[in-house]
N, C-alpha and C positions, 0 to 999 in steps of 0.2 A: 621151321617148326615142326616137331614130333608131337602127335597126340598124347604122349605123357606129359609133354613139358606145356600142355595149354590148361587153362583152369578156365571153367565156365563161370562167368561173371552176370550173365542175363539171359534173357530170353525176349525177342521182341514180339509183341502181341499184335492187337488190332492198329489200324491207322487211326489217328486223331485229327478230326477236322479235314480241310481241302487242300491244306498247302504241304502236305508231305510228311507231317510229324507223325511219329510212332509211339506207341506205349511199350514201355520196356519192363519187364518183372526183373528187377536187380537183385543179385545175390550177396551184395556186399553190404556190411555192417550199416553204413549210412548208404541208402539208395542214391543220393545224388554223387556218390564218389566214383560211380561208374564212369563217371566223365573224365575223372582226373588219371585213368591209367593210359591214356593216349589212344592211338588207333586200336579198335578190336578186330577180330577176324572171326569168320565162321568156320565150318567144317570144310568148306571148298577152298579157303585161302582167301576169300573175298575181304578186303578190308573196309571198314566202317568208322567214321571219325564223328564224334558227337558234336555238333556245332553249339547247340544250345541244349538247355535241360531246366527242367522245373518239376516240383513235387506234384503228384495228383492222388489222391486217396490211397490205394495199395500200391500203385507202380509209379513210374516216372513217365512224364513226356518228353520226346527228345526230338530235336531237327538233326538229321543226319546229313553231312554234307554230300551233295550230289542228288539228294531225294527231294523232289519239289513239287511232286503232284500225289493226290490220294490213291492213284492207281499204282505209283511206284512204292509208296508206303505198304499198300495192300499185300503186295507181291512179296514183302519180307516176312508176314506174319509166321512165326514159328521158326526163325532164323536164331540160332543159338550163338551168343557172343563170347567169344574166348579172349584171352590175354596171355602172353607167355609168362610162366611161373616166375621167371627172374624180374617182371616187373611189378609183383607184389612186395609190399613191405614185409619186414620181418615180424615174425609173430612177437606181440608185446609180452605174452608170458607163456611159460611152457605147458599150461593146460588150453592153448589156443591152437586148434586144428582145422585145416582146410577140408570140406566135405571131400574133396578128391583124394585126399589122402587116406580118408576112412574107409572110402568105398573098395571092396574086396579083402579088407583085413580079415583074418581068422579071428572067431570070438571063442575064447578058452574058459571052461567053467574053472570053479576053484580046485577042482579035483584034476585038472590037467586034459578034460575031454573036450574036444572040438563039439561047440554047440551049434556052429554054422559059420556064414560068413555075411558082411555088412553089403547089402544091395544097394541102400538109400540112407539119406538122413533126412527125415521128414521133422516139421514143426506145426503143428496144428493149433498154435497159441499158448500153450502151456509147457514149452521147453522143446529141446531137441530130443528126438527119438531115433535110434538105430533100427534100421528095417533090415532084420536078420533072416536070411533063408537058411533054414535047418537042414541036415543031411536027409532028412525024410520028405523036404519038398515043401514045408509049411513056411510061412511067413510070420516072423514074431516082431514085434516092435518092443524094444527095450528102452527106457528111460536114459538118456545119455548125461549122467551125472557121475561126479565123482566116487559116490556111494556105489552105482551099479557098474562102473568101469573105472575101476581106481588106478588100473595100470595101462597105459598104452604106449606101444612101441611101433611107431610109424616105419621105422626103418626094418623091422623084422615083419612088418604086416600083420601086427598081434594085439589084441586087446584083451586082456584079462578081464574075466566078468565077475561079479557078484550078484546075479540075478536075484530078482524077488521070487521068494518060493513058490514053485508050480508053475513059472513063466514058460518054460520050456517043456513041461509036461504035456504029454497027449491026453485031450480032455475025452470024456466020455459023451457025444453027441446026441445022446439017445433021447 
């Protein structure tokens, strides 16, 4: 598997309890669905299989096959869990995107000028935001809605934007 073929599904956090369970921040629509993709792998190619999973506040708690002690679970903190893109179900509608497909896309304004490129997709509770690195080195958060990003061409790596007035303007910080 190449890095281009992998999609990040979650990150292992702290150990949970003394029997080797781990907390996982899942990036799947339904956090428990992370267990349904089969074995997951990390950046080094190690494979992890979820043997048991349950919800917990803002994460899931999972038991990974072969991880039987708190010490082993603690050693996995921060490990990113990936799945091969071909294991993902097809998008249910044309307005559904993977974060991995949006990151790196050029963001172009109504006049055709490049406003920047997407470096991340964030959500602080009020909806998705595109984190856009501007050519002058700033970071701008733009709402990821149909109104502000009406045309997205993942194949061309391009997002045509209708940003709110002043969003990309350089402010007077005096």
